[in-house]
Structures are given as structure tokens and as C-alpha cells.
DRENTORKOL-3810 file (N, C-alpha, C; in nm, 4 decimals):
REM DRENTORKOL-3810
@n.u->6.0938; n.v->-0.1456; n.w->-2.9055; ca.u->6.0095; ca.v->-0.2281; ca.w->-2.9909; c.u->5.8734; c.v->-0.2499; c.w->-2.9264
@n.u->5.7734; n.v->-0.2492; n.w->-3.0105; ca.u->5.6368; ca.v->-0.2639; ca.w->-2.9645; c.u->5.5768; c.v->-0.3972; c.w->-3.0143
@n.u->5.4721; n.v->-0.4380; n.w->-2.9458; ca.u->5.3932; ca.v->-0.5522; ca.w->-2.9909; c.u->5.2698; c.v->-0.4950; c.w->-3.0530
@n.u->5.2312; n.v->-0.5470; n.w->-3.1698; ca.u->5.1099; ca.v->-0.5016; ca.w->-3.2396; c.u->5.0266; c.v->-0.6219; c.w->-3.2780
@n.u->4.9022; n.v->-0.5937; n.w->-3.3117; ca.u->4.8114; ca.v->-0.7021; ca.w->-3.3509; c.u->4.7319; c.v->-0.6503; c.w->-3.4727
@n.u->4.6991; n.v->-0.7435; n.w->-3.5609; ca.u->4.6182; ca.v->-0.7125; ca.w->-3.6779; c.u->4.5074; c.v->-0.8183; c.w->-3.6912
@n.u->4.3870; n.v->-0.7726; n.w->-3.7177; ca.u->4.2761; ca.v->-0.8651; ca.w->-3.7350; c.u->4.1421; c.v->-0.7979; c.w->-3.7230
@n.u->4.0409; n.v->-0.8796; n.w->-3.7110; ca.u->3.9018; ca.v->-0.8274; ca.w->-3.6999; c.u->3.8829; c.v->-0.7591; c.w->-3.5655
@n.u->3.7724; n.v->-0.6827; n.w->-3.5538; ca.u->3.7388; ca.v->-0.6170; ca.w->-3.4260; c.u->3.7365; c.v->-0.7188; c.w->-3.3115
@n.u->3.6724; n.v->-0.8337; n.w->-3.3365; ca.u->3.6614; ca.v->-0.9350; ca.w->-3.2334; c.u->3.7991; c.v->-0.9890; c.w->-3.1893
@n.u->3.8877; n.v->-1.0093; n.w->-3.2882; ca.u->4.0183; ca.v->-1.0665; ca.w->-3.2607; c.u->4.1040; c.v->-0.9707; c.w->-3.1796
@n.u->4.1023; n.v->-0.8438; n.w->-3.2153; ca.u->4.1910; ca.v->-0.7466; ca.w->-3.1491; c.u->4.1392; c.v->-0.7001; c.w->-3.0147
@n.u->4.0110; n.v->-0.7219; n.w->-2.9869; ca.u->3.9510; ca.v->-0.6768; ca.w->-2.8631; c.u->4.0254; c.v->-0.7246; c.w->-2.7390
@n.u->4.0581; n.v->-0.8508; n.w->-2.7326; ca.u->4.1304; ca.v->-0.9040; ca.w->-2.6189; c.u->4.2692; c.v->-0.8427; c.w->-2.6000
@n.u->4.3347; n.v->-0.8164; n.w->-2.7113; ca.u->4.4679; ca.v->-0.7511; ca.w->-2.7061; c.u->4.4531; c.v->-0.6086; c.w->-2.6537
@n.u->4.3497; n.v->-0.5390; n.w->-2.6966; ca.u->4.3260; ca.v->-0.4047; ca.w->-2.6477; c.u->4.3017; c.v->-0.4054; c.w->-2.4977
@n.u->4.2220; n.v->-0.4996; n.w->-2.4509; ca.u->4.1910; ca.v->-0.5116; ca.w->-2.3094; c.u->4.3188; c.v->-0.5420; c.w->-2.2289
@n.u->4.4118; n.v->-0.6123; n.w->-2.2914; ca.u->4.5398; ca.v->-0.6430; ca.w->-2.2245; c.u->4.6360; c.v->-0.5243; c.w->-2.2258
@n.u->4.5980; n.v->-0.4149; n.w->-2.2940; ca.u->4.6790; ca.v->-0.2975; ca.w->-2.2928; c.u->4.7588; c.v->-0.2683; c.w->-2.4199
@n.u->4.7427; n.v->-0.3512; n.w->-2.5233; ca.u->4.8121; ca.v->-0.3251; ca.w->-2.6474; c.u->4.7561; c.v->-0.2019; c.w->-2.7128
@n.u->4.8451; n.v->-0.1142; n.w->-2.7522; ca.u->4.8012; ca.v->0.0126; ca.w->-2.8147; c.u->4.8156; c.v->0.0096; c.w->-2.9667
@n.u->4.9051; n.v->-0.0695; n.w->-3.0191; ca.u->4.9266; ca.v->-0.0772; ca.w->-3.1647; c.u->4.8334; c.v->-0.1813; c.w->-3.2229
@n.u->4.7182; n.v->-0.1387; n.w->-3.2716; ca.u->4.6164; ca.v->-0.2285; ca.w->-3.3213; c.u->4.5788; c.v->-0.1886; c.w->-3.4633
@n.u->4.5743; n.v->-0.2856; n.w->-3.5513; ca.u->4.5328; ca.v->-0.2634; ca.w->-3.6897; c.u->4.4079; c.v->-0.3471; c.w->-3.7130
@n.u->4.2948; n.v->-0.2799; n.w->-3.7232; ca.u->4.1680; ca.v->-0.3541; ca.w->-3.7500; c.u->4.1568; c.v->-0.3726; c.w->-3.8985
@n.u->4.1396; n.v->-0.4971; n.w->-3.9399; ca.u->4.1366; ca.v->-0.5268; ca.w->-4.0858; c.u->4.0419; c.v->-0.6421; c.w->-4.1114
@n.u->3.9761; n.v->-0.6330; n.w->-4.2251; ca.u->3.8867; ca.v->-0.7386; ca.w->-4.2720; c.u->3.9434; c.v->-0.7939; c.w->-4.4029
@n.u->3.8703; n.v->-0.8808; n.w->-4.4635; ca.u->3.9141; ca.v->-0.9424; ca.w->-4.5901; c.u->3.9480; c.v->-0.8405; c.w->-4.6969
@n.u->3.8662; n.v->-0.7323; n.w->-4.7068; ca.u->3.8868; ca.v->-0.6344; ca.w->-4.8135; c.u->4.0090; c.v->-0.5455; c.w->-4.7960
@n.u->4.0580; n.v->-0.5231; n.w->-4.6730; ca.u->4.1743; ca.v->-0.4354; ca.w->-4.6554; c.u->4.2898; c.v->-0.4997; c.w->-4.5764
@n.u->4.2863; n.v->-0.6339; n.w->-4.5653; ca.u->4.3873; ca.v->-0.7011; ca.w->-4.4868; c.u->4.5296; c.v->-0.6821; c.w->-4.5397
@n.u->4.5447; n.v->-0.6964; n.w->-4.6695; ca.u->4.6785; ca.v->-0.6833; ca.w->-4.7282; c.u->4.7323; c.v->-0.5405; c.w->-4.7058
@n.u->4.6514; n.v->-0.4395; n.w->-4.7241; ca.u->4.6926; ca.v->-0.3014; ca.w->-4.7044; c.u->4.7374; c.v->-0.2769; c.w->-4.5607
@n.u->4.6596; n.v->-0.3255; n.w->-4.4639; ca.u->4.6953; ca.v->-0.3090; ca.w->-4.3239; c.u->4.8210; c.v->-0.3891; c.w->-4.2878
@n.u->4.8356; n.v->-0.5084; n.w->-4.3463; ca.u->4.9523; ca.v->-0.5898; ca.w->-4.3226; c.u->5.0804; c.v->-0.5168; c.w->-4.3709
@n.u->5.0749; n.v->-0.4610; n.w->-4.4878; ca.u->5.1907; ca.v->-0.3855; ca.w->-4.5434; c.u->5.2221; c.v->-0.2655; c.w->-4.4531
@n.u->5.1176; n.v->-0.1980; n.w->-4.4062; ca.u->5.1378; ca.v->-0.0834; ca.w->-4.3155; c.u->5.2064; c.v->-0.1285; c.w->-4.1860
@n.u->5.1603; n.v->-0.2366; n.w->-4.1288; ca.u->5.2185; ca.v->-0.2862; ca.w->-4.0037; c.u->5.3611; c.v->-0.3366; c.w->-4.0253
@n.u->5.3843; n.v->-0.4054; n.w->-4.1343; ca.u->5.5187; ca.v->-0.4613; ca.w->-4.1621; c.u->5.6207; c.v->-0.3504; c.w->-4.1885
@n.u->5.5778; n.v->-0.2350; n.w->-4.2365; ca.u->5.6715; ca.v->-0.1292; ca.w->-4.2679; c.u->5.7002; c.v->-0.0374; c.w->-4.1481
@n.u->5.6329; n.v->-0.0608; n.w->-4.0354; ca.u->5.6552; ca.v->0.0203; ca.w->-3.9177; c.u->5.7765; c.v->-0.0338; c.w->-3.8413
@n.u->5.8844; n.v->0.0443; n.w->-3.8379; ca.u->6.0095; ca.v->-0.0014; ca.w->-3.7768; c.u->6.0003; c.v->-0.0149; c.w->-3.6244
@n.u->5.8963; n.v->0.0421; n.w->-3.5621; ca.u->5.8813; ca.v->0.0323; ca.w->-3.4169; c.u->5.8163; c.v->-0.0952; c.w->-3.3733
@n.u->5.7627; n.v->-0.1735; n.w->-3.4659; ca.u->5.6934; ca.v->-0.2973; ca.w->-3.4304; c.u->5.7950; c.v->-0.4132; c.w->-3.4347
@n.u->5.8064; n.v->-0.4839; n.w->-3.3226; ca.u->5.8988; ca.v->-0.5969; ca.w->-3.3169; c.u->5.8292; c.v->-0.7291; c.w->-3.3299
@n.u->5.7047; n.v->-0.7341; n.w->-3.2772; ca.u->5.6244; ca.v->-0.8585; ca.w->-3.2851; c.u->5.4851; c.v->-0.8190; c.w->-3.3341
@n.u->5.4391; n.v->-0.8917; n.w->-3.4328; ca.u->5.3052; ca.v->-0.8658; ca.w->-3.4884; c.u->5.2237; c.v->-0.9949; c.w->-3.4757
@n.u->5.1208; n.v->-0.9895; n.w->-3.3905; ca.u->5.0312; ca.v->-1.1017; ca.w->-3.3719; c.u->4.9202; c.v->-1.0930; c.w->-3.4757
@n.u->4.8944; n.v->-1.2078; n.w->-3.5415; ca.u->4.7892; ca.v->-1.2138; ca.w->-3.6405; c.u->4.7010; c.v->-1.3352; c.w->-3.6143
@n.u->4.5767; n.v->-1.3286; n.w->-3.6564; ca.u->4.4896; ca.v->-1.4432; ca.w->-3.6505; c.u->4.5325; c.v->-1.5397; c.w->-3.7630
@n.u->4.5673; n.v->-1.6620; n.w->-3.7306; ca.u->4.6206; ca.v->-1.7558; ca.w->-3.8291; c.u->4.5282; c.v->-1.7742; c.w->-3.9479
@n.u->4.4009; n.v->-1.7737; n.w->-3.9249; ca.u->4.3060; ca.v->-1.7974; ca.w->-4.0366; c.u->4.2993; c.v->-1.6764; c.w->-4.1296
@n.u->4.3318; n.v->-1.5564; n.w->-4.0805; ca.u->4.3275; ca.v->-1.4373; ca.w->-4.1642; c.u->4.4418; c.v->-1.4348; c.w->-4.2674
@n.u->4.5430; n.v->-1.5104; n.w->-4.2487; ca.u->4.6542; ca.v->-1.5134; ca.w->-4.3436; c.u->4.6125; c.v->-1.5597; c.w->-4.4810
@n.u->4.4991; n.v->-1.6281; n.w->-4.4905; ca.u->4.4506; ca.v->-1.6721; ca.w->-4.6200; c.u->4.4058; c.v->-1.5552; c.w->-4.7078
@n.u->4.3874; n.v->-1.4382; n.w->-4.6471; ca.u->4.3485; ca.v->-1.3188; ca.w->-4.7232; c.u->4.4649; c.v->-1.2619; c.w->-4.8072
@n.u->4.5863; n.v->-1.3111; n.w->-4.7802; ca.u->4.7041; ca.v->-1.2570; ca.w->-4.8489; c.u->4.7381; c.v->-1.3427; c.w->-4.9699
@n.u->4.7884; n.v->-1.2808; n.w->-5.0764; ca.u->4.8371; ca.v->-1.3588; ca.w->-5.1899; c.u->4.9583; c.v->-1.4432; c.w->-5.1441
@n.u->4.9852; n.v->-1.5515; n.w->-5.2101; ca.u->5.0914; ca.v->-1.6451; ca.w->-5.1699; c.u->5.2262; c.v->-1.5779; c.w->-5.1526
@n.u->5.2622; n.v->-1.4878; n.w->-5.2427; ca.u->5.3969; ca.v->-1.4249; ca.w->-5.2335; c.u->5.4070; c.v->-1.3307; c.w->-5.1155
@n.u->5.2971; n.v->-1.2616; n.w->-5.0843; ca.u->5.2956; ca.v->-1.1695; ca.w->-4.9685; c.u->5.2949; c.v->-1.2529; c.w->-4.8400
@n.u->5.2191; n.v->-1.3576; n.w->-4.8375; ca.u->5.2113; ca.v->-1.4446; ca.w->-4.7186; c.u->5.3518; c.v->-1.5036; c.w->-4.6898
@n.u->5.4227; n.v->-1.5492; n.w->-4.7926; ca.u->5.5564; ca.v->-1.6042; ca.w->-4.7743; c.u->5.6523; c.v->-1.4993; c.w->-4.7179
@n.u->5.6437; n.v->-1.3772; n.w->-4.7666; ca.u->5.7293; ca.v->-1.2687; ca.w->-4.7173; c.u->5.6967; c.v->-1.2400; c.w->-4.5687
@n.u->5.5675; n.v->-1.2366; n.w->-4.5371; ca.u->5.5259; ca.v->-1.2076; ca.w->-4.3990; c.u->5.5722; c.v->-1.3173; c.w->-4.3048
@n.u->5.5547; n.v->-1.4417; n.w->-4.3441; ca.u->5.5905; ca.v->-1.5523; ca.w->-4.2562; c.u->5.7430; c.v->-1.5671; c.w->-4.2402
@n.u->5.8182; n.v->-1.5186; n.w->-4.3350; ca.u->5.9652; ca.v->-1.5282; ca.w->-4.3266; c.u->6.0265; c.v->-1.4045; c.w->-4.2619
@n.u->5.9448; n.v->-1.3078; n.w->-4.2279; ca.u->5.9942; ca.v->-1.1823; ca.w->-4.1703; c.u->6.0583; c.v->-1.2015; c.w->-4.0351
@n.u->6.1673; n.v->-1.1351; n.w->-4.0143; ca.u->6.2324; ca.v->-1.1352; ca.w->-3.8841; c.u->6.2095; c.v->-1.0031; c.w->-3.8108
@n.u->6.1855; n.v->-0.8989; n.w->-3.8834; ca.u->6.1583; ca.v->-0.7660; ca.w->-3.8260; c.u->6.0383; c.v->-0.7052; c.w->-3.8963
@n.u->5.9220; n.v->-0.7143; n.w->-3.8459; ca.u->5.8832; ca.v->-0.7753; ca.w->-3.7177; c.u->5.8622; c.v->-0.9261; c.w->-3.7328
@n.u->5.8699; n.v->-0.9937; n.w->-3.6202; ca.u->5.8368; ca.v->-1.1353; ca.w->-3.6162; c.u->5.6852; c.v->-1.1460; c.w->-3.6177
@n.u->5.6307; n.v->-1.2182; n.w->-3.7136; ca.u->5.4867; ca.v->-1.2357; ca.w->-3.7255; c.u->5.4483; c.v->-1.3654; c.w->-3.6566
@n.u->5.3612; n.v->-1.3570; n.w->-3.5564; ca.u->5.3204; ca.v->-1.4732; ca.w->-3.4800; c.u->5.1741; c.v->-1.5017; c.w->-3.5047
@n.u->5.1458; n.v->-1.6088; n.w->-3.5788; ca.u->5.0045; ca.v->-1.6479; ca.w->-3.5987; c.u->4.9455; c.v->-1.7037; c.w->-3.4680
@n.u->4.8331; n.v->-1.6546; n.w->-3.4289; ca.u->4.7638; ca.v->-1.6978; ca.w->-3.3070; c.u->4.6497; c.v->-1.7887; c.w->-3.3489
@n.u->4.6443; n.v->-1.9038; n.w->-3.2834; ca.u->4.5376; ca.v->-2.0002; ca.w->-3.3131; c.u->4.5777; c.v->-2.0985; c.w->-3.4199
@n.u->4.7027; n.v->-2.1008; n.w->-3.4559; ca.u->4.7485; ca.v->-2.1948; ca.w->-3.5560; c.u->4.8250; c.v->-2.3097; c.w->-3.4963
@n.u->4.9083; n.v->-2.3733; n.w->-3.5743; ca.u->4.9874; ca.v->-2.4877; ca.w->-3.5347; c.u->5.0989; c.v->-2.4458; c.w->-3.4408
@n.u->5.1174; n.v->-2.5159; n.w->-3.3298; ca.u->5.2219; ca.v->-2.4818; ca.w->-3.2318; c.u->5.3602; c.v->-2.4937; c.w->-3.2905
@n.u->5.3851; n.v->-2.5873; n.w->-3.3813; ca.u->5.5154; ca.v->-2.6073; ca.w->-3.4380; c.u->5.5603; c.v->-2.4817; c.w->-3.5148
@n.u->5.4655; n.v->-2.4105; n.w->-3.5734; ca.u->5.4990; ca.v->-2.2872; ca.w->-3.6434; c.u->5.5493; c.v->-2.1811; c.w->-3.5459
@n.u->5.4832; n.v->-2.1679; n.w->-3.4299; ca.u->5.5265; ca.v->-2.0760; ca.w->-3.3268; c.u->5.6660; c.v->-2.1147; c.w->-3.2762
@n.u->5.6895; n.v->-2.2426; n.w->-3.2580; ca.u->5.8195; ca.v->-2.2897; ca.w->-3.2133; c.u->5.9297; c.v->-2.2482; c.w->-3.3110
@n.u->5.9062; n.v->-2.2632; n.w->-3.4395; ca.u->6.0070; ca.v->-2.2201; ca.w->-3.5399; c.u->6.0262; c.v->-2.0701; c.w->-3.5391
@n.u->5.9209; n.v->-1.9928; n.w->-3.5213; ca.u->5.9314; ca.v->-1.8472; ca.w->-3.5164; c.u->6.0178; c.v->-1.8033; c.w->-3.3998
@n.u->5.9949; n.v->-1.8593; n.w->-3.2825; ca.u->6.0724; ca.v->-1.8229; ca.w->-3.1633; c.u->6.2175; c.v->-1.8625; c.w->-3.1851
@n.u->6.2384; n.v->-1.9801; n.w->-3.2366; ca.u->6.3745; ca.v->-2.0288; ca.w->-3.2633; c.u->6.4495; c.v->-1.9382; c.w->-3.3598
@n.u->6.3817; n.v->-1.8966; n.w->-3.4642; ca.u->6.4456; ca.v->-1.8100; ca.w->-3.5646; c.u->6.4700; c.v->-1.6681; c.w->-3.5103
@n.u->6.3735; n.v->-1.6214; n.w->-3.4285; ca.u->6.3875; ca.v->-1.4840; ca.w->-3.3776; c.u->6.4965; c.v->-1.4677; c.w->-3.2738
@n.u->6.5112; n.v->-1.5659; n.w->-3.1840; ca.u->6.6114; ca.v->-1.5506; ca.w->-3.0783; c.u->6.7297; c.v->-1.6465; c.w->-3.0896
@n.u->6.7189; n.v->-1.7391; n.w->-3.1827; ca.u->6.8321; ca.v->-1.8298; ca.w->-3.2068; c.u->6.8413; c.v->-1.9481; c.w->-3.1111
@n.u->6.7390; n.v->-1.9685; n.w->-3.0302; ca.u->6.7398; ca.v->-2.0772; ca.w->-2.9292; c.u->6.6060; c.v->-2.1474; c.w->-2.9340
@n.u->6.6081; n.v->-2.2787; n.w->-2.9279; ca.u->6.4843; ca.v->-2.3578; ca.w->-2.9240; c.u->6.4408; c.v->-2.3681; c.w->-2.7782
@n.u->6.3454; n.v->-2.2807; n.w->-2.7401; ca.u->6.2987; ca.v->-2.2803; ca.w->-2.6013; c.u->6.2171; c.v->-2.4024; c.w->-2.5647
@n.u->6.1632; n.v->-2.4687; n.w->-2.6644; ca.u->6.0791; ca.v->-2.5867; ca.w->-2.6405; c.u->6.1576; c.v->-2.7165; c.w->-2.6323
@n.u->6.2870; n.v->-2.7098; n.w->-2.6580; ca.u->6.3682; ca.v->-2.8305; ca.w->-2.6604; c.u->6.3712; c.v->-2.8972; c.w->-2.5211
@n.u->6.3516; n.v->-3.0319; n.w->-2.5244; ca.u->6.3573; ca.v->-3.1052; ca.w->-2.3995; c.u->6.4851; c.v->-3.1889; c.w->-2.3977
@n.u->6.5111; n.v->-3.2517; n.w->-2.2833; ca.u->6.6310; ca.v->-3.3335; ca.w->-2.2725; c.u->6.6265; c.v->-3.4542; c.w->-2.3664
@n.u->6.5075; n.v->-3.4981; n.w->-2.4040; ca.u->6.4937; ca.v->-3.6123; ca.w->-2.4930; c.u->6.5331; c.v->-3.5836; c.w->-2.6367
@n.u->6.5324; n.v->-3.4559; n.w->-2.6732; ca.u->6.5605; ca.v->-3.4167; ca.w->-2.8135; c.u->6.7069; c.v->-3.3930; c.w->-2.8325
END
């Protein structure tokens, strides 16, 4: 399984510098097309996306993307509680749970 990223040139640049090879550069006009392409690739296990770019997707596509388990879509720059739920759903364990909870 590979980690991939989708977003603007500026967003994916840091991921490229970190060594990520699966990069989908997308803007408002082709975001949905690139998202469908990335989601249909069976080799991608985790797909990092810019949280604000998800607004480019129609509501039904966004819901499907956010509920996906293969690949797990991780919005970057969004609400931490969303990431917590993604990790919990993907591996079945709440890694953020403390003794107080």
C-alpha cells in the first residue's frame, strides 16, 4: 500500500520533498476527476487531501470519499476530531484515548 496526496502544486510540494511519489495535482476545475482517479487506484492505502479542497466535490461524492476505508482519506489542515475518527475507523483502535476517557 502506498500513501498518495491530492491538491494544488503548493499543497503537494511538501509531500514531494518528503519523498511521496504518488501525487495528483488538481485544481478546482479537475479536482473531482483526480479524486475519482486516486480513489480507484487499489495500490493507494492512504490519501492525504487539503481539507479546504473538499468543497470542490459535490455533496454525494464528498460523503463517499469521507466514508472510504480503502483508501483512507485524511484531510490535512482540518479538524483534529475528524482525523481521530478516521484513524479509529481504519485500525479499529482509538489511539488518542486517554485514561480519563
